[in-house]
Backbone as JSON, one array per atom type, in Angstrom:
{
  "sequence": "MNRHVIVTGASSGFGKAIAETFARGGDHLIITGRRKDRLEQLAESMRKTHNTRVLILDFDVQDKKSVRDAVASIPVEWHPVDILVNNAGLALGRDYFEEADMNDWETMMQTNVMGLIYMTRAVFPILRKGGGGHIINMGSIAGKEVYEKGNVYCASKHAVDALSQSMRTDFLRHAIKVTAIHPGAAETEFSLVRFKGDETTAKSVYTGFQPLRAEDVADAVHYCANLPPHVCINDLVIMPAAQASSVYFHRE",
  "N": [[181.44, 26.97, -127.03], [179.64, 26.42, -128.93], [179.28, 24.06, -130.39], [177.76, 21.03, -131.67], [177.23, 18.23, -129.8], [177.13, 14.78, -129.39], [176.53, 12.53, -126.81], [176.64, 9.3, -125.8], [175.08, 7.03, -123.47], [174.65, 8.78, -121.29], [173.43, 9.02, -118.85], [174.69, 8.54, -116.43], [177.85, 8.25, -114.6], [180.83, 8.24, -116.61], [179.64, 9.28, -118.96], [177.71, 11.18, -118.11], [179.38, 13.02, -116.78], [181.02, 13.8, -118.92], [179.16, 15.01, -120.65], [178.38, 17.2, -119.04], [180.81, 18.57, -118.86], [181.31, 19.39, -121.52], [179.07, 21.02, -121.84], [179.62, 23.02, -119.98], [181.68, 24.2, -121.29], [180.43, 25.59, -123.26], [179.17, 24.25, -125.32], [176.49, 22.55, -127.17], [174.28, 19.94, -126.31], [173.44, 16.61, -127.26], [172.03, 14.13, -125.64], [172.05, 10.69, -124.8], [170.49, 7.61, -123.74], [169.17, 4.93, -121.67], [167.71, 5.48, -119.41], [165.38, 7.55, -119.01], [164.41, 9.36, -117.11], [166.69, 10.13, -115.67], [168.16, 11.32, -117.69], [166.54, 13.5, -118.23], [166.75, 14.95, -115.84], [169.48, 15.59, -115.92], [169.54, 17.12, -118.26], [167.91, 19.31, -117.56], [169.45, 20.41, -115.5], [171.82, 21.16, -116.87], [170.84, 23.02, -118.69], [169.95, 25.08, -116.99], [172.25, 25.7, -115.5], [174.31, 26.14, -117.35], [173.19, 27.43, -119.46], [172.66, 26.22, -121.93], [171.65, 24.47, -124.93], [169.82, 21.41, -124.98], [169.19, 18.2, -126.18], [167.25, 15.33, -125.8], [167.59, 11.87, -126.36], [166.05, 8.94, -126.04], [166.89, 5.73, -125.89], [168.07, 2.33, -126.54], [171.33, 1.42, -127.21], [171.87, -1.12, -128.09], [169.9, -1.9, -129.8], [169.46, -1.93, -133.09], [167.53, -0.8, -134.89], [166.27, 1.05, -133.21], [168.38, 2.78, -132.74], [168.85, 3.81, -135.32], [166.35, 5.06, -135.82], [166.24, 6.95, -133.77], [168.48, 8.61, -134.29], [167.75, 9.5, -136.8], [165.67, 11.12, -136.07], [166.75, 13.45, -135.15], [166.5, 16.88, -135.13], [166.82, 19.11, -137.97], [167.99, 21.5, -137.33], [169.93, 20.85, -135.57], [171.94, 19.92, -137.07], [175.16, 20.33, -138.63], [176.35, 17.47, -136.74], [179.03, 17.83, -134.58], [180.72, 16.43, -132.83], [180.93, 13.09, -131.79], [180.57, 11.16, -129.01], [181.18, 8.04, -128.2], [180.2, 6.56, -125.64], [178.55, 4.77, -124.25], [178.43, 1.72, -122.55], [179.38, -1.31, -120.78], [180.32, -3.55, -118.08], [179.74, -6.9, -117.19], [179.7, -9.16, -114.66], [182.49, -11.05, -113.36], [184.15, -13.57, -113.98], [185.61, -16.87, -114.2], [186.33, -18.16, -117.45], [184.98, -20.6, -118.11], [182.93, -20.57, -116.32], [181.38, -18.35, -116.6], [178.43, -16.35, -117.26], [176.72, -16.69, -120.18], [174.79, -14.99, -121.15], [175.52, -12.57, -120.06], [177.87, -12.16, -121.48], [176.87, -11.84, -124.1], [175.35, -9.5, -123.81], [177.35, -7.63, -123.17], [178.96, -7.68, -125.53], [177.08, -6.89, -127.41], [176.39, -4.34, -126.53], [178.87, -2.93, -126.04], [180.31, -3.26, -128.39], [178.66, -3.69, -130.81], [176.77, -1.7, -130.35], [178.33, 0.62, -130.43], [179.14, 0.48, -133.1], [176.63, 0.64, -134.44], [175.8, 3.24, -133.68], [177.85, 4.87, -134.73], [177.71, 4.41, -137.5], [175.13, 5.38, -137.98], [175.29, 8.09, -137.27], [177.31, 9.06, -138.84], [176.67, 10.26, -141.5], [175.67, 12.77, -140.68], [177.79, 13.86, -139.33], [179.56, 14.11, -141.45], [178.39, 16.09, -142.93], [179.32, 18.48, -141.96], [181.8, 18.68, -143.0], [183.82, 17.4, -141.7], [184.64, 16.62, -138.39], [184.56, 14.8, -135.23], [185.13, 11.76, -133.7], [184.91, 10.16, -130.66], [185.84, 7.43, -128.96], [185.08, 5.47, -126.17], [187.19, 3.43, -124.6], [189.07, 1.1, -122.73], [191.49, 0.18, -120.21], [191.31, -2.48, -120.28], [191.14, -3.0, -122.91], [193.65, -2.99, -123.76], [195.18, -4.72, -122.28], [194.88, -8.08, -121.14], [193.24, -9.59, -118.43], [192.89, -11.84, -115.6], [189.79, -13.48, -115.47], [188.63, -11.57, -117.0], [188.03, -12.05, -119.63], [185.53, -11.93, -121.89], [184.72, -9.28, -121.56], [187.18, -7.96, -121.77], [187.72, -8.73, -124.4], [185.71, -7.34, -125.75], [186.49, -4.69, -125.36], [188.99, -4.7, -126.54], [188.09, -4.95, -129.11], [186.9, -2.44, -129.44], [189.2, -0.88, -129.46], [190.42, -1.81, -131.82], [188.42, -1.15, -133.69], [188.48, 1.61, -133.47], [190.98, 2.2, -134.57], [190.51, 1.29, -137.16], [188.37, 2.95, -138.0], [189.69, 5.39, -137.92], [191.43, 5.13, -140.02], [189.72, 4.61, -142.24], [188.08, 6.89, -142.23], [189.78, 8.9, -142.75], [189.9, 10.15, -145.24], [187.68, 11.7, -145.12], [188.22, 13.69, -143.4], [187.65, 13.29, -140.72], [188.3, 13.13, -137.38], [189.48, 10.56, -135.14], [189.47, 9.45, -131.92], [190.58, 7.36, -129.3], [189.86, 6.68, -125.96], [191.21, 5.32, -123.08], [190.42, 4.42, -120.06], [191.72, 3.58, -116.78], [191.28, 2.26, -113.53], [188.36, 3.55, -112.32], [186.12, 5.18, -110.22], [182.9, 4.76, -110.5], [179.51, 4.0, -111.44], [180.3, 1.69, -112.6], [181.61, -0.65, -111.39], [179.61, -1.43, -109.61], [177.56, -2.16, -111.34], [178.91, -4.17, -112.72], [179.27, -6.1, -110.72], [176.7, -6.67, -110.18], [175.06, -5.2, -108.36], [176.2, -5.77, -105.9], [177.36, -4.12, -103.41], [179.45, -4.23, -101.52], [181.49, -5.82, -102.69], [181.9, -4.28, -104.98], [182.88, -1.85, -103.93], [185.24, -2.75, -102.8], [187.04, -2.98, -104.86], [188.27, -0.55, -105.13], [189.66, -0.13, -102.83], [192.17, 1.22, -100.72], [193.55, 2.94, -102.44], [193.52, 5.93, -104.48], [191.15, 6.17, -106.86], [190.47, 7.05, -110.33], [188.23, 9.78, -111.01], [185.01, 10.31, -112.49], [185.0, 12.85, -113.56], [187.68, 13.33, -114.07], [188.23, 11.76, -116.3], [186.41, 12.88, -118.07], [187.53, 15.42, -118.37], [189.83, 14.76, -119.81], [188.72, 13.81, -122.2], [187.48, 16.16, -123.1], [189.69, 17.79, -123.46], [190.99, 16.49, -125.62], [189.12, 17.0, -127.56], [189.38, 19.67, -128.01], [191.63, 20.5, -129.3], [193.75, 22.04, -131.85], [192.55, 22.09, -135.3], [194.32, 20.62, -136.94], [195.44, 18.75, -135.31], [195.36, 15.59, -133.72], [194.72, 13.48, -131.06], [195.31, 10.25, -131.11], [195.18, 7.97, -129.44], [194.69, 7.39, -126.07], [195.7, 6.48, -122.92], [194.57, 6.56, -119.67], [195.16, 6.58, -116.28], [194.82, 6.12, -112.68], [197.37, 7.45, -110.49], [198.22, 5.5, -108.79], [198.06, 3.14, -110.12], [199.59, 0.86, -112.27], [199.16, -0.91, -114.31], [196.69, -3.14, -115.74], [196.51, -4.9, -113.62], [198.36, -4.25, -111.63], [198.65, -2.47, -108.69], [199.25, 0.13, -106.3], [198.5, -0.11, -103.12], [197.54, 1.38, -100.09]],
  "CA": [[181.96, 26.91, -128.4], [178.47, 26.28, -129.8], [179.28, 22.84, -131.2], [176.75, 20.03, -131.36], [177.95, 17.08, -129.28], [176.33, 13.63, -128.95], [177.16, 11.68, -125.8], [175.81, 8.14, -125.49], [175.22, 6.57, -122.1], [174.89, 10.01, -120.53], [172.61, 9.09, -117.63], [175.51, 8.41, -115.23], [179.26, 7.94, -114.81], [181.61, 9.02, -117.57], [178.79, 9.99, -119.91], [177.14, 12.36, -117.45], [180.47, 13.98, -116.56], [181.45, 14.3, -120.23], [178.14, 15.95, -121.12], [178.47, 18.41, -118.22], [182.04, 19.28, -119.2], [181.1, 20.07, -122.8], [178.09, 22.1, -121.62], [180.34, 24.08, -119.28], [182.53, 24.87, -122.27], [179.62, 26.35, -124.2], [178.62, 23.42, -126.41], [175.11, 22.09, -127.05], [174.36, 18.5, -126.1], [172.44, 15.58, -127.54], [172.37, 13.08, -124.68], [171.27, 9.47, -125.04], [170.55, 6.59, -122.7], [167.94, 4.16, -121.46], [166.99, 5.96, -118.22], [164.9, 8.86, -119.44], [164.27, 10.26, -115.96], [168.01, 10.68, -115.36], [168.52, 12.22, -118.79], [165.76, 14.73, -118.06], [167.36, 15.68, -114.73], [170.74, 16.13, -116.41], [169.24, 18.18, -119.23], [167.42, 20.49, -116.82], [170.58, 20.98, -114.78], [172.74, 21.8, -117.81], [170.18, 24.21, -119.24], [169.92, 26.13, -115.97], [173.58, 26.06, -115.03], [175.22, 26.55, -118.42], [172.42, 28.13, -120.5], [172.92, 25.51, -123.18], [170.54, 23.69, -125.48], [169.98, 19.98, -124.77], [168.21, 17.33, -126.81], [167.27, 13.99, -125.2], [167.2, 10.73, -127.18], [165.9, 7.82, -125.1], [166.9, 4.44, -126.61], [169.13, 1.38, -126.17], [172.25, 1.29, -128.35], [171.89, -2.5, -128.55], [168.81, -2.08, -130.76], [169.86, -1.25, -134.33], [166.43, 0.02, -135.41], [166.07, 2.19, -132.31], [169.48, 3.71, -132.99], [168.58, 4.48, -136.59], [165.18, 5.92, -135.68], [166.58, 8.06, -132.88], [169.37, 9.53, -134.99], [166.96, 10.11, -137.89], [164.74, 12.1, -135.5], [167.46, 14.66, -134.74], [166.03, 17.99, -135.98], [167.82, 19.63, -138.89], [168.73, 22.62, -136.72], [171.05, 20.26, -134.83], [172.94, 19.46, -138.06], [175.79, 19.03, -138.5], [176.91, 17.08, -135.45], [180.48, 18.06, -134.61], [181.44, 15.44, -132.03], [180.2, 11.92, -131.29], [181.29, 10.44, -127.96], [180.62, 6.69, -128.01], [180.51, 6.22, -124.25], [177.7, 3.7, -123.71], [179.11, 0.43, -122.43], [179.28, -1.88, -119.44], [180.89, -4.86, -117.78], [178.81, -7.73, -116.41], [180.34, -10.34, -114.12], [183.94, -11.25, -113.46], [184.18, -15.01, -113.7], [186.42, -17.67, -115.1], [185.69, -18.36, -118.76], [184.06, -21.75, -118.13], [181.87, -20.37, -115.33], [180.68, -17.1, -116.87], [177.08, -16.37, -117.81], [176.79, -16.31, -121.59], [173.91, -13.84, -121.37], [176.36, -11.4, -119.77], [178.79, -11.99, -122.62], [176.12, -11.31, -125.24], [174.99, -8.11, -123.51], [178.56, -6.81, -123.29], [179.35, -7.56, -126.93], [176.06, -6.14, -128.14], [176.45, -2.94, -126.11], [180.19, -2.31, -126.17], [180.82, -3.35, -129.77], [177.65, -3.41, -131.84], [176.17, -0.39, -130.07], [179.27, 1.62, -130.96], [179.07, 0.39, -134.56], [175.35, 1.17, -134.88], [175.79, 4.69, -133.5], [178.78, 5.54, -135.64], [177.15, 4.35, -138.86], [173.94, 6.23, -138.08], [175.65, 9.5, -137.11], [178.32, 9.43, -139.83], [176.25, 11.24, -142.52], [175.49, 14.09, -140.08], [179.15, 14.34, -139.1], [180.18, 14.44, -142.74], [177.79, 17.34, -143.43], [180.12, 19.61, -141.53], [183.11, 18.64, -143.64], [184.81, 16.85, -140.77], [184.04, 16.12, -137.15], [185.43, 14.08, -134.31], [184.54, 10.61, -133.01], [185.69, 9.77, -129.49], [185.38, 6.13, -128.47], [185.52, 5.15, -124.82], [187.68, 2.07, -124.46], [189.43, 0.72, -121.37], [192.77, -0.52, -120.09], [190.98, -3.86, -120.64], [191.32, -3.11, -124.35], [195.1, -3.0, -123.99], [195.74, -5.87, -121.56], [193.89, -9.07, -120.7], [193.47, -10.01, -117.05], [192.13, -13.01, -115.17], [188.33, -13.35, -115.36], [188.16, -10.45, -117.82], [187.64, -12.69, -120.89], [184.74, -11.29, -122.95], [184.78, -7.82, -121.4], [188.44, -7.56, -122.41], [187.56, -8.9, -125.85], [184.87, -6.25, -126.28], [187.24, -3.44, -125.37], [189.99, -4.85, -127.6], [187.37, -4.66, -130.36], [186.78, -0.98, -129.52], [190.52, -0.39, -129.85], [190.6, -2.14, -133.24], [187.47, -0.35, -134.46], [188.96, 3.0, -133.48], [192.05, 2.26, -135.56], [189.91, 1.11, -138.48], [187.65, 4.18, -138.32], [190.67, 6.45, -138.16], [191.97, 4.89, -141.36], [188.67, 4.74, -143.25], [187.51, 8.23, -142.22], [190.83, 9.88, -143.03], [189.56, 10.89, -146.45], [186.56, 12.6, -144.81], [188.72, 14.66, -142.42], [187.03, 13.03, -139.42], [189.25, 12.65, -136.38], [189.02, 9.47, -134.28], [190.26, 9.32, -130.7], [190.17, 6.32, -128.35], [190.24, 6.98, -124.59], [191.24, 4.05, -122.35], [190.61, 4.65, -118.62], [191.98, 2.5, -115.84], [190.31, 2.16, -112.44], [187.6, 4.78, -112.07], [185.0, 4.87, -109.32], [181.59, 5.19, -111.0], [178.59, 2.86, -111.32], [180.86, 0.58, -113.36], [181.8, -1.87, -110.59], [178.32, -1.84, -109.05], [176.87, -2.88, -112.42], [179.66, -5.39, -113.01], [179.02, -7.08, -109.67], [175.26, -6.85, -110.13], [174.48, -4.61, -107.17], [176.92, -6.16, -104.69], [178.09, -2.92, -103.05], [180.67, -4.57, -100.79], [182.5, -6.23, -103.66], [182.17, -3.15, -105.86], [183.72, -0.88, -103.22], [186.55, -3.34, -102.51], [187.89, -2.79, -106.03], [188.99, 0.72, -105.0], [190.22, -0.02, -101.48], [193.6, 1.44, -100.52], [194.16, 3.89, -103.38], [192.58, 6.91, -105.01], [190.86, 5.89, -108.27], [190.02, 8.17, -111.15], [186.85, 10.21, -110.94], [184.41, 10.5, -113.82], [185.39, 14.17, -114.03], [189.05, 13.25, -114.59], [188.13, 11.21, -117.65], [185.71, 13.9, -118.86], [188.5, 16.47, -118.7], [190.7, 14.24, -120.87], [187.91, 13.8, -123.42], [187.29, 17.55, -123.52], [190.99, 18.26, -123.96], [191.2, 15.92, -126.95], [188.16, 17.61, -128.48], [189.61, 21.1, -128.13], [192.92, 20.76, -129.92], [193.62, 22.65, -133.18], [192.02, 21.18, -136.33], [195.33, 19.76, -137.55], [196.01, 17.88, -134.27], [194.47, 14.55, -133.21], [195.25, 12.45, -130.16], [194.72, 9.0, -131.59], [195.02, 6.93, -128.44], [195.08, 7.93, -124.78], [195.47, 5.65, -121.74], [194.58, 7.41, -118.48], [194.99, 5.75, -115.09], [195.24, 6.77, -111.44], [198.81, 7.34, -110.26], [198.49, 4.28, -108.01], [197.86, 1.98, -110.99], [200.61, 0.75, -113.3], [198.64, -1.76, -115.39], [195.35, -3.63, -115.37], [196.57, -5.75, -112.42], [199.33, -3.77, -110.63], [198.21, -1.29, -107.95], [199.9, 0.4, -105.01], [197.44, 0.11, -102.14], [198.04, 1.75, -98.77]],
  "C": [[180.87, 26.67, -129.43], [178.53, 25.09, -130.75], [178.11, 21.95, -130.8], [177.46, 18.73, -131.02], [176.97, 15.99, -128.86], [177.15, 12.84, -127.94], [176.22, 10.52, -125.51], [176.08, 7.68, -124.06], [175.44, 7.71, -121.13], [174.13, 10.08, -119.21], [173.42, 8.99, -116.35], [176.98, 8.29, -115.61], [179.98, 8.85, -115.77], [180.71, 9.88, -118.46], [178.2, 11.25, -119.34], [178.22, 13.43, -117.27], [180.96, 14.6, -117.86], [180.46, 15.34, -120.75], [178.23, 17.27, -120.35], [179.71, 19.23, -118.58], [181.92, 20.02, -120.52], [180.11, 21.23, -122.65], [178.75, 23.29, -120.94], [181.21, 24.89, -120.24], [181.75, 25.6, -123.35], [179.05, 25.57, -125.37], [177.18, 23.01, -126.12], [175.1, 20.57, -127.14], [173.15, 17.72, -126.6], [172.83, 14.41, -126.65], [171.46, 11.88, -124.87], [171.46, 8.5, -123.87], [169.21, 5.89, -122.58], [167.09, 4.7, -120.31], [166.56, 7.4, -118.46], [164.81, 9.84, -118.29], [165.61, 10.9, -115.61], [168.47, 11.65, -116.45], [167.8, 13.56, -118.64], [166.33, 15.58, -116.92], [168.66, 16.34, -115.17], [170.5, 17.3, -117.36], [168.79, 19.46, -118.54], [168.57, 21.19, -116.11], [171.52, 21.74, -115.72], [172.14, 23.05, -118.41], [170.23, 25.38, -118.25], [171.31, 26.63, -115.64], [174.44, 26.68, -116.13], [174.51, 27.26, -119.58], [172.68, 27.53, -121.88], [171.67, 24.79, -123.66], [170.84, 22.21, -125.3], [168.84, 19.23, -125.43], [168.37, 15.94, -126.21], [166.82, 12.95, -126.22], [167.22, 9.5, -126.28], [165.81, 6.5, -125.88], [168.06, 3.59, -126.11], [170.03, 1.17, -127.37], [172.34, -0.14, -128.87], [170.9, -2.75, -129.7], [169.1, -1.26, -132.02], [168.76, -0.33, -134.87], [166.2, 1.25, -134.53], [167.15, 3.24, -132.51], [169.2, 4.51, -134.26], [167.44, 5.48, -136.47], [165.5, 7.15, -134.84], [167.46, 9.08, -133.59], [168.63, 10.24, -136.12], [166.02, 11.19, -137.37], [165.42, 13.4, -135.07], [167.06, 15.81, -135.67], [167.16, 18.59, -136.81], [168.61, 20.78, -138.29], [169.88, 22.14, -135.84], [172.14, 19.74, -135.77], [173.91, 20.61, -138.36], [176.15, 18.73, -137.04], [178.43, 17.21, -135.56], [181.28, 16.97, -133.92], [180.49, 14.33, -131.62], [181.08, 11.25, -130.25], [180.57, 9.12, -127.72], [181.03, 6.2, -126.62], [179.74, 5.03, -123.73], [178.44, 2.37, -123.7], [179.0, -0.06, -121.0], [180.1, -3.15, -119.33], [179.87, -5.62, -116.94], [179.55, -9.0, -115.97], [181.85, -10.31, -114.26], [184.19, -12.68, -113.01], [185.16, -15.71, -114.63], [185.62, -17.99, -116.36], [184.62, -19.45, -118.71], [182.89, -21.6, -117.17], [181.0, -19.16, -115.63], [179.3, -17.32, -117.48], [177.13, -15.87, -119.26], [175.86, -15.16, -121.93], [174.66, -12.54, -121.09], [177.28, -11.11, -120.95], [178.07, -11.32, -123.79], [175.74, -9.85, -125.03], [176.2, -7.19, -123.66], [178.97, -6.62, -124.75], [178.35, -6.7, -127.7], [176.1, -4.65, -127.8], [177.77, -2.3, -126.48], [180.7, -2.26, -127.6], [179.76, -2.95, -130.79], [176.98, -2.06, -131.61], [177.03, 0.74, -130.61], [179.22, 1.65, -132.49], [177.76, 1.01, -135.07], [175.33, 2.71, -134.8], [176.67, 5.39, -134.52], [178.25, 5.54, -137.07], [175.98, 5.3, -139.01], [174.3, 7.71, -138.07], [176.6, 9.97, -138.22], [177.84, 10.45, -140.87], [176.09, 12.65, -141.95], [176.84, 14.7, -139.72], [179.76, 14.87, -140.39], [179.63, 15.75, -143.32], [178.64, 18.55, -143.1], [181.51, 19.64, -142.13], [184.21, 18.11, -142.74], [184.11, 16.29, -139.56], [185.03, 15.3, -136.36], [184.63, 12.97, -133.63], [185.47, 10.25, -131.87], [185.08, 8.5, -128.91], [185.95, 5.84, -127.09], [185.89, 3.66, -124.75], [187.95, 1.76, -123.0], [190.84, 0.17, -121.38], [192.56, -2.0, -120.43], [191.06, -4.09, -122.14], [192.78, -3.12, -124.75], [195.75, -4.23, -123.38], [194.6, -6.81, -121.17], [194.23, -9.5, -119.28], [192.54, -11.17, -116.68], [190.66, -12.66, -114.96], [187.79, -12.15, -116.15], [187.57, -10.9, -119.14], [186.85, -11.83, -121.88], [184.67, -9.77, -122.78], [186.06, -7.3, -122.05], [188.34, -7.66, -123.93], [186.76, -7.75, -126.45], [185.64, -4.94, -126.36], [188.45, -3.51, -126.31], [189.35, -4.55, -128.96], [187.19, -3.16, -130.54], [188.09, -0.36, -129.97], [190.74, -0.61, -131.35], [189.67, -1.32, -134.12], [187.91, 1.1, -134.55], [190.07, 3.18, -134.51], [191.49, 2.16, -136.98], [189.16, 2.37, -138.92], [188.62, 5.3, -138.68], [191.23, 6.35, -139.58], [190.92, 5.17, -142.44], [188.1, 6.16, -143.35], [188.54, 9.31, -142.51], [190.47, 10.76, -144.22], [188.39, 11.85, -146.25], [186.95, 13.67, -143.79], [188.02, 14.52, -141.07], [188.09, 12.45, -138.48], [188.63, 11.47, -135.61], [190.0, 9.33, -133.12], [189.7, 8.18, -129.85], [190.72, 6.67, -126.98], [190.13, 5.68, -123.79], [191.48, 4.29, -120.87], [190.99, 3.37, -117.88], [190.9, 2.51, -114.77], [189.66, 3.51, -112.15], [186.36, 4.43, -111.26], [183.72, 5.54, -109.83], [180.62, 4.04, -110.71], [179.17, 1.59, -111.92], [180.94, -0.71, -112.54], [180.49, -2.36, -110.0], [177.51, -2.61, -110.09], [177.57, -4.2, -112.68], [179.36, -6.49, -112.01], [177.55, -7.15, -109.29], [174.64, -6.41, -108.8], [175.16, -4.97, -105.87], [177.85, -5.0, -104.29], [179.41, -3.21, -102.35], [181.8, -4.94, -101.74], [182.88, -5.08, -104.57], [183.11, -2.14, -105.2], [185.12, -1.43, -102.98], [187.54, -3.16, -103.65], [188.79, -1.56, -105.83], [189.61, 0.93, -103.62], [191.73, 0.24, -101.51], [194.28, 2.34, -101.52], [193.09, 4.84, -103.88], [192.34, 6.64, -106.49], [190.58, 7.17, -109.04], [188.58, 8.52, -110.8], [186.31, 10.34, -112.36], [184.85, 11.83, -114.41], [186.81, 14.19, -114.6], [189.03, 12.77, -116.04], [187.44, 12.21, -118.58], [186.65, 15.02, -119.27], [189.42, 16.03, -119.83], [189.98, 14.21, -122.21], [187.79, 15.22, -123.98], [188.58, 18.13, -124.08], [191.23, 17.77, -125.38], [190.31, 16.59, -127.99], [188.42, 19.08, -128.74], [190.99, 21.45, -128.67], [192.72, 21.41, -131.29], [193.17, 21.63, -134.23], [193.05, 20.22, -136.91], [195.94, 18.77, -136.55], [194.96, 16.87, -133.81], [195.23, 13.64, -132.26], [194.55, 11.16, -130.54], [194.31, 8.08, -130.45], [195.53, 7.45, -127.1], [194.7, 6.96, -123.66], [195.59, 6.55, -120.52], [194.26, 6.55, -117.26], [195.31, 6.56, -113.84], [196.73, 6.54, -111.22], [199.17, 6.07, -109.52], [198.32, 3.01, -108.84], [198.89, 1.99, -112.1], [200.15, -0.05, -114.5], [197.26, -2.23, -114.96], [195.36, -4.43, -114.07], [197.51, -5.22, -111.33], [198.86, -2.44, -110.03], [199.1, -1.12, -106.72], [198.79, 0.77, -104.04], [198.06, 0.4, -100.76], [197.56, 0.75, -97.72]]
}
């Protein structure tokens, strides 16, 4: 479709799958993340497989100046940006409130909330150049329900939900769509990062049922981005069929 699409956190998981799905559909990608080697591998693969243009921006969304500098470096031939997918985010630890590591809390809030804010503010002028555009924020079922030991991660994703509603209201006059996608249990690097490399615990999260794949979520994002101009899916919760809520699962 020849659109210009920014995907943050594209080095793995949802972000990688989302970038590949848009590339397959004929769009051109600006991919961001902290692991430049992975971004370069993804870019090479998409160029060869889908004959698409790819621009790499290597920075951490937690750093406001780095975000501004990176977005300012986007060449004019990539203007306007048509779609911004705010995917970068993470969970760290799953502990009772009084036992949790406050450094984990600060990292989650800075990445999941402030990183999304920094990116949206920086990209907004380039979105507006096209007379519209679409912002897609990756939330979580944790942004809809609070569960035991979820505390600050849940708070960060509730903030994403609230920010999405606020952006949708404030950007209405600019004809910019805002969609929030809230996945349930999905098997990516998410749990491995959350449990700080403990593979046994990370895998146990998905025992006894079929979780979502990154590609399932990417397909939902792509669908929302390909509706007619007068249609916007504001809010979408997507979960595996074996999951009814943040805590209820049917395990075999």
